[in-house]
C-alpha positions in Angstrom: 18.3 187.2 20.8 21.0 188.4 18.4 21.1 186.1 15.4 23.2 186.4 12.3 21.4 187.6 9.2 20.6 184.9 6.7 20.0 185.1 3.0 16.5 185.1 1.6 17.2 182.0 -0.5 15.4 180.6 -3.4 12.2 178.5 -3.1 12.6 176.9 -6.5 15.8 175.3 -5.3 13.6 173.0 -3.2 12.0 171.4 -6.3 14.3 168.3 -6.2 12.9 167.5 -2.7 9.4 167.9 -4.2 10.3 165.5 -7.1 11.5 162.9 -4.6 8.4 163.2 -2.4 6.1 163.2 -5.5 7.7 160.0 -6.8 7.7 158.3 -3.4 4.2 159.3 -2.3 2.7 159.0 -5.8 4.1 155.5 -6.3 2.9 154.5 -2.9 -0.6 155.7 -3.5 -0.8 154.2 -7.0 0.6 150.8 -6.0 -0.9 150.8 -2.5 2.6 150.1 -1.3 5.0 152.8 -0.2 8.0 150.4 -0.6 7.2 149.4 -4.2 9.4 152.0 -5.8 13.1 151.6 -4.8 14.0 154.6 -2.7 17.4 154.8 -4.4 15.7 155.3 -7.8 13.5 158.1 -6.4 16.5 159.9 -4.8 18.7 159.4 -8.0 16.0 161.0 -10.2 15.8 163.9 -7.8 19.6 164.3 -7.9 19.5 164.4 -11.8 16.7 166.9 -11.6 18.8 169.1 -9.3 21.8 168.8 -11.6 19.9 170.2 -14.6 18.6 173.2 -12.6 20.3 176.6 -12.3 21.7 177.2 -15.8 23.8 180.0 -14.5 26.2 177.5 -13.0 28.4 175.3 -15.1 27.5 171.6 -15.1 31.0 170.7 -13.9 30.6 173.0 -10.9 27.3 171.4 -10.0 29.0 168.0 -10.2 31.7 169.3 -7.9 29.0 170.4 -5.4 27.3 167.0 -5.7 30.4 165.1 -4.9 31.4 167.5 -2.2 28.1 167.0 -0.4 28.1 163.2 -1.0 31.7 162.9 0.3 31.3 165.2 3.4 33.2 163.7 6.4 30.0 163.3 8.4 28.4 161.3 5.5 31.4 159.0 5.0 31.7 158.4 8.8 28.0 157.7 8.9 28.5 155.1 6.1 31.4 153.5 8.0 29.3 153.2 11.1 26.4 151.7 9.1 28.7 149.1 7.7 30.2 148.2 11.1 26.7 148.1 12.6 25.5 145.8 9.9 28.5 143.5 10.4 28.0 143.3 14.1 24.3 142.6 13.7 25.0 139.8 11.2 27.6 138.1 13.3 25.5 138.4 16.5 22.6 136.8 14.7 24.8 134.1 13.3 26.0 133.3 16.8 22.3 132.8 17.8 22.1 135.9 19.9 18.7 136.9 18.6 17.2 133.5 19.4 18.8 133.3 22.8 17.6 136.8 23.7 14.0 136.1 22.7 14.0 132.8 24.6 15.6 134.3 27.6 12.7 136.7 27.8 10.1 134.0 27.2 11.5 131.8 29.9 11.1 134.4 32.6 7.9 135.9 31.2 5.2 136.0 34.0 2.1 134.1 32.7 -0.3 136.8 34.0 1.7 139.6 32.3 2.2 138.1 28.8 1.5 141.3 26.9 3.6 143.5 29.2 6.3 140.9 28.9 6.2 140.9 25.1 6.5 144.6 25.2 9.5 144.5 27.5 11.2 141.7 25.4 10.6 143.9 22.3 12.3 146.8 24.1 15.4 144.8 25.0 15.7 143.0 21.6 15.3 146.3 19.6 17.8 148.2 21.7 20.2 145.2 21.3 19.6 144.6 17.6 19.2 148.3 16.6 16.3 147.5 14.2 12.6 147.8 14.8 11.7 145.8 11.7 14.1 143.0 12.7 12.5 143.0 16.2 8.9 142.7 14.9 9.9 140.0 12.4 11.4 138.0 15.3 8.5 138.4 17.7 5.5 138.5 15.4 5.3 134.7 14.9 5.4 134.2 18.7 2.7 136.8 19.1 0.4 135.0 16.6 1.0 131.7 18.5 0.1 133.5 21.7 -3.1 134.8 20.2 -4.1 131.4 19.0 -3.4 129.8 22.4 -5.0 132.4 24.6 -7.7 134.0 22.5 -6.3 137.4 23.2 -6.7 140.1 20.6 -4.1 139.6 17.8 -4.1 143.4 17.1 -3.4 144.1 20.8 -0.5 141.7 20.8 1.0 143.1 17.6 0.6 146.6 19.0 2.6 145.6 22.0 5.3 144.1 19.8 5.5 147.3 17.6 5.6 149.4 20.7 8.6 147.5 22.1 10.3 147.6 18.7 10.1 151.4 18.5 11.7 151.8 21.9 15.0 150.4 20.8 14.7 151.9 17.3 14.9 155.3 19.1 17.6 154.5 21.6 19.8 151.7 20.3 23.5 152.6 19.7 23.5 150.7 16.4 20.1 151.9 15.1 20.4 153.6 11.8 18.2 156.4 13.1 20.5 157.0 16.0 23.5 157.0 13.8 21.9 159.5 11.4 20.7 161.8 14.2 24.0 162.0 16.0 26.1 162.4 12.8 23.9 165.1 11.3 24.0 167.1 14.6 27.7 166.3 15.4 27.2 164.8 18.9 28.3 161.7 20.7 26.0 158.7 20.8 26.3 158.4 24.5 25.3 162.1 25.0 22.3 161.7 22.8 21.3 158.6 24.7 21.5 160.3 28.0 19.1 163.0 26.8 16.8 160.5 25.1 16.5 158.1 27.9 15.0 160.7 30.2 12.2 161.2 27.7 11.7 157.7 26.4 11.9 155.7 29.6 8.9 157.3 31.4 6.9 156.8 28.2 7.9 153.1 28.2 7.1 152.6 31.9 3.6 154.2 31.4 3.1 152.0 28.3 3.9 148.8 30.4 1.4 149.9 33.1 -1.3 150.6 30.5 -0.8 147.2 28.8 -0.9 145.6 32.3 -4.2 147.3 33.1 -5.7 146.4 29.7 -4.9 142.7 30.1 -5.2 142.4 33.9 -7.9 139.7 33.7 -6.2 137.8 30.8 -3.8 134.9 31.2 -2.3 132.2 29.2 0.9 130.3 28.4 3.4 130.1 25.6 3.9 126.4 24.8 7.2 124.8 23.9 10.8 124.9 25.2 12.7 128.1 25.1 16.4 127.2 25.4 18.8 130.1 25.8 22.5 130.8 26.5 23.5 133.9 28.4 26.9 133.9 26.8 25.3 134.4 23.4 23.5 137.5 24.8 26.7 139.1 26.1 27.8 140.7 22.8 24.6 142.8 22.8 25.0 143.7 26.4 28.7 144.6 25.9 27.9 147.0 23.0 25.1 148.7 25.0 27.3 149.1 28.1 30.4 150.5 26.4 28.4 152.7 24.1 26.5 154.3 27.0 29.8 154.7 28.9 31.0 157.0 26.1 33.5 154.7 24.3 33.9 155.8 20.6 31.3 154.0 18.6 33.8 152.7 16.1 35.7 150.9 18.9 32.4 149.7 20.3 31.3 148.1 17.1 34.6 146.6 16.2 35.0 145.2 19.7 31.4 143.9 19.7 31.9 142.2 16.3 35.1 140.5 17.4 33.6 139.5 20.7 30.6 137.9 18.9 33.0 136.3 16.5 34.9 134.6 19.3 31.6 133.4 20.8 30.5 131.9 17.5 33.9 130.2 17.0 33.8 128.8 20.5 30.3 127.3 19.9 31.3 126.1 16.4 28.6 128.2 14.8 31.0 129.1 12.0 34.7 128.9 11.1 37.0 131.7 10.2 35.7 132.0 6.6 32.2 131.8 7.9 32.9 134.7 10.1 34.2 136.7 7.2 31.2 135.8 5.1 28.9 137.1 7.9 30.8 140.3 7.9 30.3 140.6 4.2 26.6 139.8 4.5 26.1 142.4 7.2 27.8 145.1 5.1 25.8 144.1 2.1 22.6 144.6 4.1 23.7 148.2 4.7 24.6 149.0 1.1 21.3 150.5 0.1 21.2 152.7 3.3 24.8 153.8 2.7 24.2 154.7 -0.9 21.1 156.5 0.1 23.0 158.6 2.7 25.6 159.5 0.0 23.1 160.5 -2.6 21.0 162.5 -0.1 24.2 164.2 1.1 24.9 165.3 -2.5 21.3 166.3 -3.1 21.2 168.5 0.1 24.4 170.2 -1.0 22.9 171.0 -4.5 19.8 172.3 -2.9 21.9 174.4 -0.5 24.1 176.0 -3.1 21.0 176.9 -5.1 19.5 178.7 -2.1 17.0 176.1 -1.0 18.3 175.7 2.6 18.6 179.4 3.1 14.9 179.8 1.9 13.8 177.1 4.4 15.9 178.5 7.2 14.6 182.0 6.5 11.0 180.9 6.3 11.1 178.7 9.4 13.1 181.3 11.4 10.4 183.9 10.7 7.9 181.7 12.5 10.2 180.9 15.4 10.6 183.3 18.3 12.3 181.2 21.0 14.5 178.2 21.7 11.4 176.1 22.5 9.8 177.3 19.3 12.9 176.0 17.5 12.6 172.6 19.1 9.0 172.5 18.2 9.9 173.4 14.6 12.5 170.6 14.5 9.9 168.1 15.8 7.4 169.3 13.2 9.8 169.2 10.3 11.0 165.6 10.8 7.5 164.5 11.5 6.2 165.8 8.2 9.1 164.2 6.3 8.4 160.8 8.1 4.7 160.9 7.3 5.6 161.7 3.7 8.3 159.0 3.2 7.3 156.4 5.8 11.0 156.0 6.6 12.4 157.6 9.8 16.0 157.2 8.6 15.4 159.0 5.4 13.6 161.7 7.2 16.5 162.4 9.6 19.1 162.4 6.9 17.0 164.7 4.7 16.3 167.4 7.4 19.4 166.9 9.5 21.5 169.7 7.9 18.7 172.2 8.1 18.0 171.2 11.8 21.6 171.8 12.6 21.4 175.3 11.3 18.2 176.0 13.2 19.6 174.7 16.4 22.7 176.8 16.0 20.7 179.9 15.2 18.4 179.6 18.2 20.8 178.1 20.7 19.2 174.6 20.9 21.6 172.1 22.6 22.8 169.8 19.8 22.1 166.8 22.1 18.4 167.9 22.3 18.3 168.5 18.6 19.5 165.0 17.9 17.0 163.5 20.4 14.1 165.5 18.9 15.0 164.3 15.4 15.0 160.6 16.5 12.0 160.8 18.9 9.5 162.5 16.5 10.6 160.4 13.5 10.0 157.3 15.6 6.6 158.6 16.9 5.0 158.6 13.4 7.0 155.6 12.1 5.4 153.5 14.9 1.8 154.4 14.0 1.8 154.8 10.2 -0.4 152.0 8.7 1.8 152.1 5.6 5.1 152.0 7.5 7.4 149.0 7.4 6.8 148.1 11.1 3.0 147.8 11.0 3.0 146.3 7.5 5.5 143.6 8.7 3.4 142.5 11.8 0.1 142.8 9.9 1.5 140.5 7.2 2.6 137.8 9.7 -0.7 138.1 11.6 -2.9 138.3 8.4 -4.8 141.3 9.8 -5.1 145.0 8.7 -2.4 147.3 9.9 -5.1 149.9 10.6 -6.5 147.5 13.3 -3.1 147.5 15.1 -2.8 151.3 15.2 -5.0 151.9 18.4 -2.7 149.5 20.3 0.6 151.2 19.3 0.6 152.9 22.6 4.3 153.6 23.1 4.9 155.7 20.0 1.9 157.9 21.0 3.2 158.3 24.6 6.7 159.0 23.3 5.3 161.9 21.3 3.5 163.2 24.3 6.7 162.9 26.4 8.6 164.7 23.6 6.1 167.6 23.6 6.3 167.8 27.4 10.1 167.8 27.2 10.0 170.7 24.8 7.4 172.7 26.8 9.2 172.1 30.1 12.8 172.4 28.8 13.4 168.9 30.2 15.9 167.4 30.7 18.0 170.5 31.8 21.8 170.8 31.7 23.9 172.9 33.9 26.4 173.6 31.0 25.8 173.9 27.3 27.6 171.1 25.4 29.1 173.4 23.0 30.9 175.1 25.9 32.4 171.8 27.0 29.8 170.7 29.4 28.6 167.1 29.9 25.2 165.6 30.4 
């Protein structure tokens, strides 16, 4: 394969990444809590460290590079999508869409397939809400109640909930990981979804079968009334359908937010000012992630201009001999970052620019690159005992997150499906996307 020659680069330019990981991991180990240190503080210190490196460059020029990276069109568009996604999620929740969606699933949940049903409900809620943590927070109390009523293993129930939550985290059109993956690789959300679903859906189906076999002789009931309203679920369905159809995500999110707003006004859930306040709350909830994206964009540019990206690309490229090897390298790279940071969004944003160069150098379809980023960050995020997902359900259930790990079946199967997809070159495309083909 003829590939353009790349510069050797400078290993020392990667020190700011080392500072960030040292602060993040060190704080987590010392405090026994990987979320104790605000991630913005860790990234900001790393940015300052990068600014005072390379004395051969004028400080003003380094600031120029910092702001150039932070203000890159892809970064700003990513921030805009984050803010719109946050607004939609807040308005939909204010309408009562989350409660109706959960209750809809509980109403039709077969009593002899409670665990399978919870997993499926988790899949639907997470793909609708775009957040795995939000999904587990919504379902964990129900899972605890189910364990108390039926005597089923609490760890098993929580594992099923986490498994369902990670399905949507990886596939949802408004998930921050999806947004980060498609923006860093410059592909459409609908195209990434079409690649991803071929890998994720088989893993989800096998997961449901395994949960069914594990609980075949178990049964129980979920007490209480579960009122729902299909109209309140429609905003989620509309966003999913139009996003998969290939409508521009900006239009999808604006339309979904307005639709949810009309539903809320119709039901008297809020007035005009209440709607605007929900928009503001949703945007405020995305402020940290938006600032994080901006700072990481600037940090990556400083590392790049100092030769760090060239060094990584050169080092990794020397170990890669084929397109499949490049895909495996992408999977390994984002996995290591996720294990280090316990945050799949940060992992994707951090390695995204390097992954784009690797995929271009070795001819990896950008849709597959985006999918591998999202898949393998979700794999480890769904099984880390110090990740937000397991910590959240463990806190509600008052059990150890380690006890839940053996039952996080979907993330493990997703990883296996991802490895098979790399080895088999599946799914295949008749035309490369960069040549104008479609999935």
